[in-house]
C-alpha positions, -999 to 999 in steps of 0.1 A, spaced: 946 477 524 934 490 557 924 526 565 948 546 587 924 544 616 921 506 615 933 502 651 900 518 663 879 493 644 901 462 648 875 437 657 844 451 641 846 457 603 856 428 582 862 420 545 834 402 528 823 393 493 794 412 477 780 384 454 756 408 436 784 429 423 814 404 424 838 424 445 850 426 481 847 455 505 860 463 539 838 478 565 802 475 578 769 467 562 740 490 571 706 472 574 674 492 577 636 491 577 617 520 562 581 530 562 565 535 527 570 573 529 608 567 535 608 573 572 634 551 589 619 527 614 650 506 625 686 503 614 718 487 625 754 483 615 767 448 612 797 428 599 792 421 562 796 384 570 764 382 591 734 366 575 710 394 564 679 373 572 691 370 609 697 407 610 663 414 594 645 393 620 663 412 648 653 446 632 617 435 627 614 422 663 625 455 678 605 477 655 573 492 669 545 482 646 507 478 645 510 442 631 501 427 597 528 447 578 542 436 545 580 437 542 597 441 508 630 424 505 655 413 479 663 377 468 686 373 498 656 371 521 645 337 507 637 306 526 607 289 543 622 292 578 627 329 573 592 334 560 578 314 589 597 334 615 585 367 598 549 354 600 554 346 637 562 383 641 529 391 625 543 403 592 546 390 556 578 390 534 574 397 497 605 394 475 614 387 438 615 351 426 649 336 423 658 319 390 657 285 406 622 289 420 591 278 400 560 300 394 555 337 393 557 364 419 543 399 424 559 425 400 580 446 425 599 468 401 580 501 408 582 495 446 619 485 444 625 517 426 612 536 456 634 516 479 665 523 458 656 560 458 656 561 496 691 546 496 702 570 469 689 599 490 709 587 520 741 581 499 740 611 477 720 640 491 728 631 527 764 620 520 761 587 540 790 571 522 812 601 527 807 603 565 844 609 574 842 591 607 873 576 623 860 558 653 830 535 659 812 560 680 818 586 653 803 565 625 773 557 647 768 594 654 771 604 617 748 577 605 723 587 631 726 624 620 717 614 584 687 593 595 674 621 618 678 646 589 659 623 566 631 619 592 629 656 599 626 665 562 598 639 557 579 651 588 582 687 577 570 678 542 540 660 557 531 692 576 536 714 546 515 691 523 544 684 500 555 649 487 572 631 515 605 627 498 609 661 481 642 669 498 662 689 473 651 723 488 666 712 522 700 703 509 706 727 480 
């Protein structure tokens, strides 16, 4: 079923499977790179059918960095070619081991918890999933508002000497 404003979006959002949760969705996929303190560094909206590794490389290439960064990703960022391209961009990808891969990997659960909390903040406190946009420029504007709000809160917390992601006081 398409939303009432589907004519505005006709060629952009698509239906795609979400293998991790075994269901389909209609719309866009938001890809982002965050600093360890939760500050957004780069983000983009794409079709859910686009390969996340391809999008990740594009985001990494356009992100201003010092070099030598370590990127944390999920199991979807697997592959020798991808790891080689990331290293060519002077970064390293670290991700959980897939079931079909031998050996052991770094224990990422505590760090993954931080990543998930950043997404939870955007979805819940900053209402990213309930944006209410009806046009492509509208959704871009509303996503940008949420990311700017998150960045402003983190910068203010740094200036006040508070934990970077203590945002409840700003939204309550």
